[in-house]
C-alpha positions in Angstrom: 6.9 18.0 -4.9 6.3 14.2 -5.2 3.0 13.2 -6.8 2.1 9.5 -7.1 0.1 7.9 -9.8 -1.3 4.4 -9.3 -1.9 1.8 -12.0 -2.4 -1.9 -12.5 -5.8 -2.4 -11.0 -8.4 -4.6 -12.6 -10.9 -7.4 -12.4 -9.5 -10.8 -11.2 -10.9 -14.1 -10.0 -10.4 -15.2 -6.4 -7.0 -16.8 -6.1 -5.5 -14.6 -8.8 -2.8 -12.0 -8.8 -2.3 -8.4 -9.7 0.7 -6.0 -9.4 0.0 -2.4 -8.7 2.5 0.3 -9.5 2.8 3.8 -8.0 4.9 6.1 -10.1 5.9 9.3 -8.4 7.3 12.4 -10.1 9.8 14.5 -8.3 13.5 14.3 -7.6 13.0 13.6 -3.8 11.0 10.4 -4.2 13.8 8.2 -2.7 13.8 10.3 0.4 10.3 9.2 1.5 8.8 6.2 3.0 5.6 5.2 1.1 2.4 3.5 2.0 -0.5 1.6 0.3 -4.0 2.0 1.6 -7.3 0.8 0.3 -10.9 1.9 0.6 -14.0 -0.3 0.0 -17.4 1.3 -0.5 -18.9 2.5 2.7 -15.7 1.8 4.7 -12.8 3.9 6.0 -9.5 4.0 4.2 -7.4 1.2 5.7 -3.6 0.6 5.8 -2.4 -2.2 3.6 1.4 -2.0 3.5 4.3 0.4 3.7 8.0 0.5 2.8 10.9 2.7 4.1 12.9 5.0 1.9 15.5 2.4 0.9 13.2 -0.6 0.6 15.0 -2.5 3.4 12.0 -2.5 5.7 8.5 -3.4 4.9 5.3 -3.4 7.0 2.0 -5.2 6.4 -1.5 -5.3 7.8 -2.3 -8.8 9.2 -5.1 -9.2 6.6 -2.6 -9.2 3.7 0.6 -10.5 5.3 2.1 -13.5 3.3 -0.1 -12.6 0.3 1.0 -9.1 -0.6 4.6 -7.8 -1.2 5.6 -4.2 -1.3 8.8 -3.2 -3.0 10.3 -0.1 -4.6 12.7 0.9 -7.4 14.1 4.3 -6.5 15.9 4.5 -9.9 12.4 4.4 -11.5 10.7 6.4 -8.8 8.2 3.6 -8.4 6.7 1.6 -5.6 5.0 -1.8 -6.3 2.4 -3.9 -4.5 2.4 -7.5 -5.7 -0.9 -9.1 -4.6 -1.3 -12.9 -4.7 -4.1 -15.2 -3.6 -6.6 -12.4 -3.9 -9.9 -12.7 -2.0 -13.2 -11.0 -2.7 -12.7 -9.0 0.5 -9.6 -7.4 -1.1 -11.9 -5.5 -3.5 -11.3 -1.8 -3.0 -9.8 1.3 -4.5 -6.0 1.1 -3.8 -4.1 4.3 -3.1 -0.4 5.0 -2.5 0.9 8.0 -0.6 4.0 9.6 0.9 4.7 9.2 4.6 5.1 12.7 6.1 6.1 11.9 9.7 9.6 10.5 9.5 11.3 7.3 8.5 9.2 4.5 10.0 5.8 4.6 8.2 3.9 2.1 10.5 3.5 1.1 14.1 2.8 -2.2 15.7 -0.9 -3.0 16.1 -1.6 -4.4 19.6 -4.8 -6.2 20.4 -6.0 -8.2 23.4 -4.5 -11.3 21.8 -1.2 -9.7 21.3 0.6 -8.2 18.3 -1.6 -8.1 15.3 0.6 -6.9 12.5 1.3 -3.3 11.5 -0.9 -0.4 11.0 -0.7 3.3 10.1 -3.0 6.3 10.0 -3.9 7.8 6.7 -3.6 11.3 8.3 0.2 10.8 8.5 0.4 10.4 4.7 0.1 13.0 1.9 0.2 13.5 -1.8 -2.3 10.8 -2.4 -2.7 9.4 -5.9 -6.1 9.1 -7.6 -6.3 5.4 -6.8 -6.8 2.3 -8.9 -9.8 -0.1 -8.6 -9.2 -3.7 -7.7 -12.2 -6.1 -8.0 -11.9 -9.7 -7.0 -14.8 -12.0 -8.1 -15.7 -15.1 -6.2 
């Protein structure tokens, strides 16, 4: 069974950067797509980014696109989330999890104005880590 453990969170000023890591135990890690979610106090857990099993395909919420980059190193059983140009609204506990529903861990988000990035449901993920706190000061 794959069990992720997140690390790398901390306190950073607006405009700064952090790199989160998600180290997963288990021999089948490379078989799974992975996702990053975040949860701010009083809010629902929201999708941030996801990556397929090989790392060839990545998916981002509109709110983080062009600022965050998800990647993975299957030899190290680790998924990363590089976060640049951080904003106070990025403050949250960040979680990684395994996608349980197949190979494509996100779907297109369609709004009245058209395509609005990618999204995913937390219910489609499992084996959640304990989370790592990211705090961005203004």
